N, C-alpha and C positions, 0 to 999 in steps of 0.2 A: 374254807374247808367245806366240801360238799358232802352230802349224805344221800343214800338211796331213799328217795321219797316213795315210800311204799304204802299203798292203800289197797282197797278191796280188789283182788284179782278175779277176773271172770273165770279162771280155771278152777276156782276153789272147790266147786261141787264135784270136780273130777278127782280130787285128791282122796284116795281110799284109805290133837292137844295139848334202965338208964344211962346212961350214956357214958361209956368209957371210950375216950378217943386215944387210939394207939397209933403212933406214927413211926414207921421205920421203912427201910427200903424193901424189906420182905417180911411179911407177917403171916403166920400160920394160925388163923383164928380158930379157937375151939370154944364153943359156948357151953362148956361143961358137958354133961350127959343129959340133954333135955328129953323129956317125954315128948313124943312126936307132936301131940296136938296142944301143948301148952305154950303160951306166949312168954318169951323171955326178953329182958331188956336187950337192946341191940349192942353190937360191937361195931366199931368203925376204925378205919385207918387207911394206910396206903400199902398196896402190894409192891408198887414201883414208884419212885420219885426221882427220875433221872434228870440231871441238869440239861437245860435246853430241850425240854420235852416237846416232841413233835405232835404227840397225841395225848390229850388230857381227858380222861373218861372216868366218871363216877358211876358205880353200880349201886342201886338201892333195891334190896330184895330179901327173900326169905330162904328157907332151907332148900328150895328147888335150885337156888343159886349157889349156896355155900356147902351143900352136902358133900360133894367131892371137890371142894376147893375150886369152884368154877372160875372165880376172878383170878386166882393165882395161876390156874391152868391157862386161861386166856392170855395173861400177860407173858407167861413163859413161852407159849407157842408162837405168839405174835412176834416176840423179840427174836426167837430162833429163826423165824421166817423173814427177818430183816425189816421189821416195822420201824426201827430207829428208836431213839430215846422216848420214853413214855412216862406219863404220870397216871397211875391207875389206882383209884380209890374204891372203897366199898362201905356200905352200911348194911349190916346183916341183922335181922330180927327173926327169931324163931317163931313161926306161925303168925308173922306180921302181915297185915294188909296195908294198903296205902293210908287208910285213915288211922291205923295204929302209929305209923311213922309220923303222921301229922300231929297227933296228940302228944307223942313222946318227945319230939323235938330234935333228936340227934341228926336226922337226915337234913333238916333245914339248916342246922349249924354247918354241916359239911358242905352244903351247896353254897351258902353265903360267905362263910369264913375261911374255907380251906381250898378255894379255887386258885387260879381260874380253871374252868372246865370247858371243853368243847362240847361234850355230850354228857347228859345225865340220864342214865338208863334205868327205867322203872319196871319192876316186876309187880304185878297184881295177880291175885289168885284167879284161876280160870273159872271157878265157881261164881265169883263175884261178877265177872264179865258175862257169864251165861245167864245167871239168875237175877242179878241186880245191876243191870247196865247203868241205871240212873245213879246208883251209888258209886260206881266206877267213875262216871263222868264228874260227879260232884267232887270227889277226892282228887281226881286227876287235874281238874281245873285249877285247884290251889297250887299244885306243883308246877303246872304249866306257867302260871304268872310269875312265880318266884324264879324259876329256872331261866326264863327269858329275860327277867330283870337283871340277872348277873351276866348276861351275854352268852349264855350257853343254849344248846339245842336240846329240848326234851325228846326222849325216845321211849316209846312204849313197847314192851315185849309181849307178844302174843304167847302167853304161857300155855304149856301143853296140858292135856287132860288125861286122867287115868283110864277112863272108858271112852273109846272113840265115838260112841253114840252121842256123846255130849259135845263133841268138838265143834260142830257147825254152829250150835247155839252160842258157845263161847266165842267163836270166831266173829260172829255178827256183833256181839257186844263190844269187843275190842275195836273193830273197824268202824263201828258207829261213832265212837269217840274220836278215832283217827281222822275220819272224814270231816267231822265238825270242827276240830281244832287244827287241822292240817299238820298233824304230828307224824313223824316217821315211825314206822312199826318194824320191828324185827320179827318176821313170821316164823317163830320157833315152832309153834304147834303145827303149822302147816308142814314144815319139814319133818317133824316128829311123826306125823301121820303118814307121810310119804315113805319114810324108812320103815315104819311099822307094817305098812301094807306091802312093800316091795322087797324088804330085806328082813323078814321076820326072825332070821337066825341071829341078828345083831341084838344083844341084850341091852336095851336102852334103860331098863329099870334096875334099881338095887333090889335086894331080896324082899323088901316090903311092898313091891309093885307100886310104889308112889314116887319115891325119890329117884333121882337119876343115878345110874351106874357110872363107872368111869367112862364108858363108851357114850352114854347119854350126855354126860357133861362135855365130852368132846364135840358132840353135835351142837350143843349150846355154843361152844367156842367157835365152831365153824360159822355159825350164823352171826355171832358178834363180829368176827373177823371180816367176813364177806361184806357185811353192811357198814360197819364203823370204819374199816380200813379201805373200803371200796376196792377190793381186789379179791382174787380168787381164793376160796378156802382150800382149793386143791394144792396150795403151796404148803399147807401145814403138815408137819411130820407127826407120826404116831408115837413119838418118844419125848419124854419129859426130861428136863435138865436136873430134876430133883426126884427123890423117891416119894411117891404119894403115900401119905400116912393112912390111907383108908378113910373110913367114915365112922359115924356113930354106930354102935351096935356090935354084933359078933365079929365083924371083920376089921376092927380098929387096928389090929396089929399087922395087917397085910401091908407090904411095902413093895412098890413096883414103879418103874419108870416107863414101862411098856404098856400102852393103852390097848392095843389090839394084838391078839395072838396071830391073826392072819392079816397080811397087808391088804388083801382084797376087800376085807371088811372096812378098813380105813378109807380106801378109795371109794367104796360104795356110799359111805356116809358123807364124805366130802362132795361127791358128785350130786347126791340128793340135795345137799344144802345149796350147791351152786345152781341146780335146776330150779329150785323153789325161788331163790332170789331173782334169777333171770325172768321167770314167769311174772313176778311182780313188776319188774322193771319194764318189760314189754307192755304190760297191761296199762301202766299209768305214766309212761314216759311223756306223752303229749300233755297230760294234765299238769305236770310239774316241770316241763321243759328239760327233762333229763336227756342228754344226748348219749346214747349207749355206745356210739363209736368212740367217744372220749372217756369212757368209763374207766376210772382208775388209771393204770399206766398204759392202757391201750391193748393189752394182750389178754385181758380177762375172757372176753367172748371166745377168742380163738382157743385158749387153754381149756375152757369148759367143753367146747365142741370136740376138741381132739381127745381129751381124756374120757369124755362121755362115750365117744365112739369106741374106745378101747375096752370099756367095761360093759358094753351091751351086746 
């Protein structure tokens, strides 16, 4: 199983940021009603556990991942797009960083005892990457060793920043680690900045201007899908097979299965994700031996080019 080997792209400067194990085929995790900046013990489980799973992915992250049920949305959209049987797990910790997960232990149990996994996807705070890259490296190195020991591939997410002026500093922190450990990166923050700069009418943030909105979570899922499935995010629909329960806060009662009110916004977000992924592929394909003409099922490049042309 191959993965986009994504490291520092030359185009970057041109982009204008205890342990309860619950297992079921579909879990809707709610961590109570946490205060935004307090750390709570993590919840863990499986969103999907299909027999004969073709894709086996574990996500470890904080509220930037679970705020609008990001893992559930990813599993739902990928399944609807024909990804096949999947095993998709999660470990969520409110206001958790990688060192919090290391100290608490649930994440390591999920990695070691509840696999096998193809990929283990790690979220770290962008402030850590930007201000304390050595801390990021120290914590990541522990995960890297354990994940590889169980035969899985570690994946680092370039998490987005709230203020774009801090994006480049955070970006350098993430890719400093990526270059040293040869770890694939999902360039979420790069795509986030691209959408923010070119499609400012798409509301990526929830009302607190920090957590992702439903549309921002969709962008996360586009990046997960494009990288982990190695196929075009332009295949994803803007409709869920379930009613989203909303998020913590004043909108918890909202229920919808429609992510975008305008289909043009969905296409713009998907196209932005595809562009950012392709930019990374073109930049580093020689370094990692990636042959773009055999990327995914072979029609990714063509689909991106055709749909991009229609939206510009």
